Backbone as CSV, one residue per row, in Angstrom:
resi,resn,N_x,N_y,N_z,CA_x,CA_y,CA_z,C_x,C_y,C_z
1,MET,-9.902,-2.178,-0.809,-10.909,-0.933,-1.370,-10.134,0.208,-1.890
2,ALA,-9.215,0.628,-1.305,-8.338,1.631,-1.724,-7.719,1.686,-3.352
3,ALA,-7.565,0.220,-3.639,-7.006,-0.048,-4.603,-8.213,-0.071,-5.859
4,GLN,-9.168,-0.669,-5.191,-10.536,-0.477,-6.572,-11.100,0.714,-6.706
5,ASP,-10.727,1.854,-5.636,-10.772,3.073,-6.038,-10.027,4.211,-6.980
6,ALA,-8.824,3.511,-6.810,-7.858,4.142,-7.550,-7.869,3.221,-8.825
7,TYR,-8.143,2.205,-8.835,-8.096,1.613,-10.598,-9.508,2.141,-11.019
8,GLU,-10.629,2.109,-10.582,-11.692,2.612,-11.176,-11.603,4.057,-11.709
9,GLN,-11.290,4.849,-10.512,-11.239,6.454,-10.827,-10.436,7.101,-11.549
10,CYS,-9.102,6.039,-11.680,-7.851,6.877,-12.605,-7.919,5.852,-13.873
11,GLY,-8.689,5.213,-13.996,-8.829,4.280,-15.001,-7.563,3.686,-15.434
12,LEU,-7.173,3.336,-14.469,-5.978,2.268,-14.718,-5.979,0.777,-15.313
13,ASP,-5.046,0.699,-16.268,-4.873,-0.437,-16.798,-4.535,-1.828,-15.877
14,ARG,-4.111,-1.726,-15.081,-3.805,-2.744,-14.192,-3.166,-2.315,-12.922
15,LEU,-3.055,-2.660,-11.619,-2.907,-2.173,-10.531,-1.675,-3.321,-9.866
16,ILE,-0.804,-3.292,-9.603,0.059,-3.912,-8.932,0.392,-3.644,-7.359
17,LEU,-0.222,-4.720,-6.498,-0.218,-4.598,-5.230,1.506,-4.896,-4.901
18,VAL,2.046,-4.114,-3.939,3.538,-4.456,-3.609,4.031,-4.275,-2.170
19,PRO,3.598,-5.390,-1.506,3.911,-5.541,0.002,5.339,-5.141,0.259
20,ALA,5.774,-4.414,1.007,7.163,-4.074,1.565,7.813,-4.998,2.548
21,ALA,9.063,-5.232,2.152,9.745,-6.090,3.216,9.730,-5.255,4.838
22,GLN,10.267,-3.813,4.699,10.160,-2.839,5.775,10.428,-1.563,5.382
23,ALA,9.297,-1.027,5.657,9.059,0.225,5.499,9.964,1.568,6.218
24,PRO,10.287,2.157,5.592,11.391,2.926,6.136,10.990,3.811,7.179
25,LEU,9.892,4.346,6.999,9.304,5.240,8.274,8.794,4.819,9.222
26,LYS,8.529,3.330,9.094,7.682,2.285,10.174,8.575,1.394,10.531
27,PRO,9.597,1.539,11.198,10.480,0.417,11.459,10.099,-0.865,12.080
28,THR,9.325,-0.339,13.185,8.226,-1.318,14.024,7.279,-1.730,13.435
29,ASP,7.036,-1.333,12.180,5.530,-2.046,11.838,5.516,-3.358,11.404
30,VAL,6.439,-4.011,10.928,6.201,-5.472,10.566,5.856,-6.379,11.562
31,GLN,4.703,-7.136,11.804,4.613,-7.816,12.431,3.863,-9.204,12.171
32,SER,4.125,-9.583,10.966,3.801,-10.887,10.350,4.986,-11.074,9.486
33,SER,5.170,-12.401,9.115,6.514,-12.901,8.235,5.868,-12.585,6.337
34,ALA,7.105,-12.131,5.796,6.867,-11.679,4.532,5.961,-13.018,3.558
35,GLU,5.987,-14.177,4.144,5.178,-15.179,3.697,3.769,-14.985,3.713
36,ASP,3.709,-14.845,5.318,2.194,-14.923,5.549,1.738,-13.463,4.976
37,ARG,2.414,-12.325,4.899,1.693,-10.977,3.916,1.523,-11.137,2.615
38,LEU,2.533,-11.947,2.206,2.242,-12.141,0.840,1.046,-13.344,0.665
39,ALA,0.787,-14.299,1.329,-0.304,-15.129,1.410,-1.442,-14.487,1.622
40,MET,-1.794,-13.727,2.480,-2.883,-13.021,2.919,-3.250,-12.110,1.739
41,MET,-2.344,-11.313,1.163,-2.736,-10.352,0.102,-3.398,-11.385,-1.326
42,TRP,-2.507,-12.397,-1.525,-2.988,-13.612,-2.657,-4.518,-13.889,-2.348
43,ALA,-4.642,-14.526,-0.865,-6.108,-14.388,-0.786,-7.029,-13.668,-0.777
44,ALA,-6.755,-12.321,-0.777,-7.513,-11.280,-0.765,-7.907,-10.858,-1.940
45,VAL,-7.088,-10.980,-3.113,-7.551,-10.595,-4.525,-7.105,-11.779,-5.715
46,GLU,-6.767,-12.976,-5.298,-6.580,-13.920,-6.229,-7.976,-14.004,-7.299
47,TRP,-8.686,-13.583,-6.988,-10.056,-13.727,-7.986,-10.200,-12.735,-8.626
48,ASP,-9.654,-11.461,-8.442,-9.924,-10.485,-8.729,-8.735,-10.086,-10.067
49,ARG,-9.093,-10.330,-11.747,-8.039,-10.262,-12.589,-7.828,-8.704,-12.560
50,ARG,-8.237,-7.743,-11.772,-7.710,-6.306,-11.959,-6.235,-5.875,-11.384
51,PHE,-6.191,-6.801,-10.350,-4.722,-6.868,-9.280,-3.990,-7.691,-9.537
52,GLU,-2.824,-7.418,-9.786,-1.733,-8.155,-9.565,-0.702,-8.022,-8.473
53,ILE,0.147,-9.143,-7.925,0.809,-8.899,-6.756,2.462,-8.976,-7.023
54,SER,3.005,-8.417,-6.755,4.871,-8.233,-6.943,5.366,-8.511,-5.605
55,ASP,6.022,-9.681,-5.756,7.091,-9.680,-4.290,8.256,-9.412,-4.290
56,TYR,8.521,-8.294,-5.276,10.029,-7.269,-5.441,10.513,-7.034,-4.132
57,GLU,9.778,-6.598,-3.541,10.470,-5.827,-2.278,10.549,-7.036,-1.395
58,LEU,9.869,-7.882,-1.105,9.982,-9.070,-0.195,11.239,-9.589,-0.439
59,ARG,11.288,-10.113,-2.050,12.466,-10.769,-2.437,13.767,-9.949,-2.273
60,LYS,13.814,-8.630,-2.160,14.783,-7.773,-2.198,15.293,-7.854,-0.788
61,GLY,14.149,-7.702,0.083,14.616,-7.600,1.320,15.126,-6.293,2.096
62,GLY,15.566,-6.110,3.469,15.673,-5.231,3.659,14.822,-3.975,3.972
63,ILE,15.124,-2.459,3.966,14.113,-1.654,3.851,14.038,-1.469,2.254
64,SER,12.694,-1.293,2.463,11.902,-1.014,0.987,11.693,0.526,0.947
65,TYR,12.574,0.849,-0.401,12.253,2.536,-0.505,11.570,2.511,-1.934
66,THR,10.473,3.233,-2.003,9.784,3.410,-3.202,10.693,3.865,-4.347
67,ILE,11.726,4.417,-4.436,12.317,4.722,-5.482,13.195,3.474,-5.975
68,ASP,13.743,2.257,-5.645,14.140,1.012,-5.929,12.575,0.448,-6.486
69,SER,11.702,0.287,-6.094,10.532,-0.105,-7.043,10.409,0.380,-8.035
70,ALA,10.087,1.613,-8.176,9.779,2.702,-9.233,10.605,2.382,-10.281
71,ARG,12.013,2.209,-9.975,13.020,2.332,-11.466,12.876,0.241,-11.606
72,HIS,12.320,-0.544,-10.839,12.418,-1.932,-11.228,11.030,-1.877,-12.436
73,PHE,10.042,-1.275,-11.836,8.983,-1.247,-12.801,9.095,-0.468,-14.002
74,LYS,9.678,0.451,-13.944,9.975,1.461,-15.135,10.917,0.400,-15.794
75,GLU,11.894,-0.441,-15.602,12.502,-1.266,-16.344,11.788,-2.341,-17.023
76,LEU,10.752,-2.873,-16.105,9.884,-3.899,-16.657,8.853,-3.195,-17.519
77,TYR,8.274,-2.178,-17.098,7.272,-1.410,-18.159,7.708,-0.198,-18.749
78,PRO,8.779,0.017,-19.637,9.586,1.100,-20.076,8.682,2.102,-21.038
79,ASN,7.704,1.518,-21.436,6.506,2.469,-22.131,5.378,3.137,-21.541
80,ASP,5.483,2.654,-20.039,4.247,2.768,-19.641,4.173,3.587,-18.755
81,GLU,2.857,4.647,-18.368,2.989,5.850,-17.347,2.845,5.237,-16.093
82,LEU,3.724,5.395,-15.149,3.764,4.856,-13.921,3.222,5.763,-12.913
83,TYR,2.297,5.105,-11.778,1.416,5.763,-10.793,1.694,4.983,-9.370
84,TRP,1.784,5.902,-8.342,1.911,5.395,-6.859,0.994,5.561,-6.153
85,VAL,0.179,4.776,-5.474,-0.770,4.993,-4.826,-0.607,5.051,-3.403
86,ILE,-0.961,5.814,-2.759,-0.463,6.241,-1.351,-1.753,6.864,-0.403
87,GLY,-1.859,7.058,0.601,-2.603,7.518,1.426,-2.593,9.003,1.633
88,GLY,-3.498,9.838,1.814,-3.477,11.328,1.815,-2.656,11.882,2.868
89,ASP,-2.532,10.884,3.947,-1.688,11.364,5.436,-0.055,11.031,4.909
90,GLN,0.156,10.316,3.845,1.788,10.387,3.429,2.182,11.792,2.600
91,LEU,1.297,12.658,2.070,1.958,13.509,1.216,2.748,14.517,2.186
92,PRO,2.370,14.871,3.479,3.450,15.688,4.334,4.660,15.159,4.426
93,LYS,4.580,13.715,4.414,5.900,13.203,4.533,6.940,12.757,3.089
94,LEU,6.043,13.176,2.244,6.974,12.841,1.184,8.560,13.166,0.738
95,HIS,8.552,14.648,1.094,9.959,15.078,1.529,10.968,14.333,2.068
96,LEU,10.504,13.412,2.839,11.609,12.405,3.588,11.619,11.412,2.968
97,TRP,10.915,11.024,1.540,11.126,9.613,1.148,12.434,9.687,0.296
98,LYS,13.193,8.581,0.076,14.716,8.711,-0.760,14.092,8.774,-1.778
99,ASP,15.297,9.724,-2.154,15.333,10.126,-3.709,14.313,10.970,-4.394
100,ILE,13.531,11.631,-3.386,11.750,11.977,-3.839,11.948,12.524,-5.249
101,GLU,13.175,13.380,-5.378,12.795,14.600,-6.891,13.351,13.297,-7.759
102,GLU,13.820,12.279,-7.878,14.137,11.527,-8.970,12.788,10.657,-8.828
103,LEU,12.046,9.994,-7.716,10.974,9.439,-7.953,9.657,9.998,-8.430
104,ALA,9.676,11.494,-8.172,8.730,12.175,-9.042,8.822,12.460,-10.381
105,LYS,9.996,12.205,-10.934,9.882,12.015,-12.558,9.672,10.897,-12.906
106,LEU,9.552,9.788,-12.096,9.286,8.518,-12.433,7.944,7.868,-12.556
107,VAL,7.047,8.440,-11.146,5.878,8.426,-10.967,5.084,9.742,-10.970
108,GLU,3.716,9.318,-11.112,2.732,10.336,-10.597,2.207,9.770,-9.248
109,PHE,1.772,10.540,-8.503,1.207,9.888,-7.080,0.006,9.985,-7.234
110,ILE,-0.981,8.943,-6.692,-2.275,8.978,-6.781,-2.463,9.083,-5.124
111,PHE,-3.299,10.099,-4.626,-3.348,9.781,-3.329,-4.887,9.793,-2.804
112,LEU,-5.284,9.230,-1.873,-6.979,8.814,-1.617,-6.746,9.620,0.046
113,GLU,-7.669,10.319,0.096,-7.878,10.560,1.515,-8.340,9.583,2.829
114,ARG,-7.734,9.929,3.833,-7.816,9.208,5.091,-8.402,10.253,6.120
115,PRO,-9.390,9.426,6.640,-10.425,10.460,7.818,-8.968,10.695,8.953
116,GLY,-9.265,11.774,9.509,-8.472,12.562,10.629,-7.482,12.978,9.901
117,TYR,-7.214,12.948,8.428,-5.564,13.373,7.885,-6.418,14.641,6.837
118,PRO,-6.724,15.615,7.053,-7.087,16.658,6.237,-6.089,16.754,5.311
119,VAL,-6.185,16.614,3.842,-5.361,16.858,2.730,-4.816,18.121,2.201
120,LYS,-3.393,18.260,2.416,-2.949,19.465,1.808,-2.495,19.242,0.699
121,GLU,-2.870,19.626,-0.454,-2.255,18.940,-1.902,-1.071,19.721,-2.256
122,ARG,-0.659,20.966,-1.682,0.405,21.813,-1.974,1.543,21.189,-1.123
123,VAL,2.448,20.436,-2.148,3.874,20.320,-1.769,4.762,20.219,-2.233
124,ASP,5.563,20.878,-1.657,6.895,21.738,-2.387,8.367,20.505,-2.935
125,ILE,7.733,19.881,-3.711,9.143,18.660,-4.153,9.019,19.234,-5.678
126,PRO,10.333,19.565,-6.251,10.095,20.048,-7.858,9.655,18.719,-8.722
127,GLY,8.640,19.179,-9.456,8.163,18.128,-10.372,7.043,17.017,-10.113
128,LEU,6.638,17.160,-8.699,5.860,16.140,-8.238,4.505,16.496,-8.893
129,ARG,4.002,15.386,-9.286,2.484,15.080,-10.100,1.493,14.390,-8.906
130,LEU,0.813,14.874,-8.527,-0.491,14.418,-7.822,-1.525,14.513,-8.593
131,ARG,-2.352,13.140,-8.181,-3.772,13.011,-8.794,-4.783,12.569,-7.426
132,ARG,-5.739,13.328,-7.367,-6.695,12.774,-5.943,-7.518,11.899,-6.550
133,CYS,-7.581,10.946,-5.425,-8.700,10.169,-5.633,-9.716,9.983,-4.617
134,ASP,-10.876,10.079,-5.008,-12.023,10.428,-3.956,-12.456,8.976,-3.675
135,GLY,-11.989,8.238,-2.761,-12.306,7.030,-2.112,-13.093,6.865,-1.359
136,HIS,-13.782,5.542,-0.906,-14.059,5.384,0.400,-13.925,5.618,1.558
137,LEU,-13.903,6.192,2.301,-13.195,6.791,3.587,-13.197,6.293,4.585
138,LEU,-12.715,5.035,5.246,-12.849,4.290,6.120,-11.646,4.627,7.394
139,ALA,-12.280,4.881,8.321,-11.368,5.234,9.707,-10.575,4.152,10.494
140,ILE,-9.962,3.345,9.487,-9.558,2.338,10.104,-7.852,1.895,9.581
141,ASN,-6.941,1.459,10.291,-5.854,1.173,9.618,-5.317,-0.100,10.076
142,SER,-4.005,-0.270,9.785,-3.422,-1.796,9.837,-2.942,-2.199,11.297
143,THR,-2.795,-1.051,12.069,-2.613,-1.483,13.349,-3.839,-1.694,14.222
144,GLU,-5.104,-0.748,13.768,-6.126,-1.008,14.449,-6.896,-2.299,13.879
145,LEU,-6.627,-2.911,12.888,-7.025,-4.115,12.394,-6.355,-5.375,13.109
146,ARG,-4.866,-5.024,13.210,-3.973,-6.283,13.870,-4.820,-6.300,15.768
147,GLU,-4.804,-5.012,16.377,-5.787,-4.788,17.448,-6.930,-5.730,17.691
148,ARG,-8.051,-5.644,16.709,-9.072,-6.197,16.195,-8.659,-7.488,16.548
149,THR,-8.274,-8.285,15.966,-7.804,-9.457,15.798,-7.274,-9.814,17.243
150,ARG,-6.477,-9.249,17.760,-5.699,-9.800,18.964,-6.775,-9.853,20.310
151,LEU,-8.109,-8.781,20.029,-8.936,-8.878,20.866,-10.015,-9.772,20.605
152,ASN,-9.968,-10.619,19.469,-10.826,-11.323,18.931,-12.230,-10.765,18.422
153,LEU,-11.991,-9.575,17.823,-12.720,-8.780,17.342,-13.163,-9.052,15.910
154,SER,-14.303,-9.010,15.473,-14.612,-9.136,13.759,-13.910,-8.512,12.859
155,LEU,-13.271,-8.917,11.636,-12.387,-8.061,10.575,-13.455,-8.218,9.567
156,ASP,-14.670,-8.707,9.628,-15.390,-8.644,8.623,-15.979,-7.026,8.226
157,TYR,-16.077,-7.110,7.021,-16.134,-5.536,5.992,-15.232,-4.651,6.035
158,PHE,-14.060,-5.112,6.798,-12.866,-4.318,6.629,-11.820,-5.238,6.069
159,VAL,-11.883,-6.508,5.975,-10.628,-7.037,5.276,-11.411,-8.437,4.527
160,PRO,-10.631,-8.454,3.399,-11.478,-9.647,2.366,-11.590,-11.029,3.105
161,HIS,-12.793,-11.726,2.876,-12.922,-12.727,3.722,-11.977,-14.060,3.592
162,LYS,-11.528,-14.401,2.654,-10.006,-15.235,2.457,-8.959,-14.971,3.041
163,ALA,-8.753,-13.670,3.314,-7.671,-12.907,3.951,-7.902,-13.181,5.433
164,ILE,-9.198,-13.038,5.861,-9.784,-13.453,7.327,-9.486,-14.731,7.636
165,VAL,-9.836,-15.854,6.692,-9.913,-17.071,7.250,-8.071,-17.490,7.141
166,TYR,-7.176,-16.994,6.421,-5.960,-17.159,6.362,-5.418,-16.348,8.097
167,ILE,-5.705,-15.484,8.221,-5.374,-14.695,9.618,-5.992,-15.931,10.682
168,ARG,-7.006,-16.430,10.795,-7.331,-17.514,11.581,-6.579,-18.611,11.522
169,GLN,-6.355,-19.132,10.378,-5.953,-20.280,10.279,-4.374,-20.686,10.756
170,LYS,-4.001,-19.493,10.567,-2.306,-19.129,10.991,-2.079,-18.439,12.240
171,ALA,-3.191,-18.380,13.134,-3.271,-17.596,14.585,-2.498,-16.284,14.385
172,LEU,-2.601,-15.646,13.357,-1.655,-14.338,13.050,-2.281,-13.118,14.256
173,TYR,-1.284,-12.405,14.436,-1.655,-11.111,15.250,-2.182,-11.338,17.027
174,ARG,-2.086,-12.628,17.641,-2.931,-13.091,18.597,-1.970,-12.488,19.540
175,GLY,-0.703,-12.172,19.648,0.239,-11.757,20.579,0.116,-10.666,21.489
176,LYS,0.890,-10.025,22.013,0.462,-8.708,23.145,0.879,-7.726,21.576
177,PRO,0.339,-6.604,21.632,0.829,-5.252,20.727,1.734,-5.008,20.741
């Protein structure tokens, strides 16, 4: 839903989804294999031509720094304007991102508000460009979705159906939290 909101509201030509191998600010967040996460993503959007998926960070492995991916995409698309879509809850943490000043020169950030995280648009990073996207506000996150799965609660309306089918077939997220 966030990808669709950003794509539509910002008039993007394409939107590439990039699953992280390991997010640097969430060292214990990976709870399924790279193969499973990539398969769930394909299941969720394979029918939708607006979206592409890059396995760049998964193939690279290790900690996934946005600056590395931005450099990669700038090399692939040297004439394109690059955007990076984030949740508004990440704005106060941007100063912690690796090489954030260089990253700010490479991409414009599109941020979506998240319930419970009032957005403070003023972030003191030289050259930072921010674009607000008024997305559909859902008060749910990946941790809650994994917990719903563990408790055998429905993921309907939160997750695309084909991704739900994949999660059930592989019995993902059934262990203890």
